[in-house]
N, C-alpha and C positions, 0 to 999 in steps of 0.2 A: 355523132361525134365519137363514140367508142370505136366504131368501125374505122374512122379516119385515123384515130390514134394508133390502133393496132396495125393498120396498113402502113402508116408512116414508120412505126417502130420496126416492122419486118423489113420495109424498104431501107431503113437506116442501117440495119445489119447487113443486108445485101450490098448496099452502096459502100459500106466500110470495107467489106471484103474486096470489092472492085478497086477501091482506092488503095488498099494495102497491097494488092497484087501489082498495081502500077508502081507504087513506091518501092516495093522490094525489088522490082526489076531494074531500077535506076539508082538505088541508094544502098549503102552497105551498113546503115545504122538502124537501130530499133526506132519505132515511132517515138516522138517526143514525150509520150506518156512515161517512158522509161526514165527520162530526166526528172519528171514530176515525182515519180515514186522514189527515186534515189534521194531527192531533196527532202521528202516528207517521211519516208520510211527508213532511209539510210542506205549506205552502200553506194555502188557505182551503177550507172544505167544498164550496163551489160549483165548485171546480176538480177534483173527483173524482166526477162523476156516474156514469160507467160503473163505476168501481171500487166505488163505494158500492152500486150495485145488484147487482153481481156478488158482493161480499162478503156482502151481505144474503141473497142467494139461497143462497150456500154455507152460511151459518149456519142458515138455515131447513131446508135439505136434511139437514144433519148432525143437527140437533135432531130432524127427522122420523125419521131412521134410528134414533136412540135410542128414540123413542116406539114405532116399529115393533117393535123388539126387546122392549121392556118390555110392550107391550100387544097385540102381534100375535096372540097365541093366545087372547085373551079370558080370562074368569075363570069360565066356566060358571055365571054368575048367571042369574036368571030373565029378564033383559033380553036382547033380541036384540043381535047384534054391532054393528049400526049405532048403536043407542041407547047401548050401553055405551061404544063408541068415542067418540061425540060428547061424552058427559058427561066421560069421562076426558080427552079432548082439550081441552075447555074448562078443566079444572083445570090441565092441563099448560101450556097457553098462558098462563094467568095466572101460574103459577110462573115461566115463562120471562120474562114481562114484569117481574115484581118483581125477578128476578135481573138482567135487562137494565138496568133503571133504576138500581138501587142499586149493582151491581158494575161492569157494563160501562161505563155512562155516568158514574155518580157517581165511581167510584174510578179506572177506567182512563183515562177521557177528561176527568174533572173538569167534567162538564157537569151542570147542574141544569135540568131541564125546567120551563118555566112551567106553570101549572095546566092551561091548555087543551091544551098540547102533551102533558102527562102523560096527560090523559084520552084523547086520540087514540092515544097510544102503547099504553095498556092495552087500549083497545077493539080496536085492530088486532091485538094478540096474542090476545085472546079470539076474534076471527074466525079467526085462524090456527089456534088450537087446535081450534075447532069443525070447520073444514074438514079439518084433519089427522085428527082422530078419526073423522069420517064416512068419509074416504077409507080409512083403515086398517081400520075396522070393516066396511065394505062389501066388503072383499076378504079377510077372514079366513075 
């Protein structure tokens, strides 16, 4: 279990970098964690660039650790571990995305994403999940 936690944690960091590179290539704003920090620490979102990226990486690593524990052993299906991990990771990323938009942003931050921002948000989390699942699956 400790190996799966560590593997998922490292995979979560890696996947957050992948997601962030995607997001930064199509968006001109900081991750929504900047809005979270602005609400609870004060100031404007653009005053928290390093904190936003650090908090985003921490969220991604912790979520990756949970994924590693839950899916690190595989399920003994007919699929190879990489395929199974990638599929499971995609579903996990989308669940995180829905939770993130509705609970973290909607309820905790009071932020409603515009349609184009929401699309990028969900696409980024799908990419996160795919990268995470492939990472964990390839090391199982």
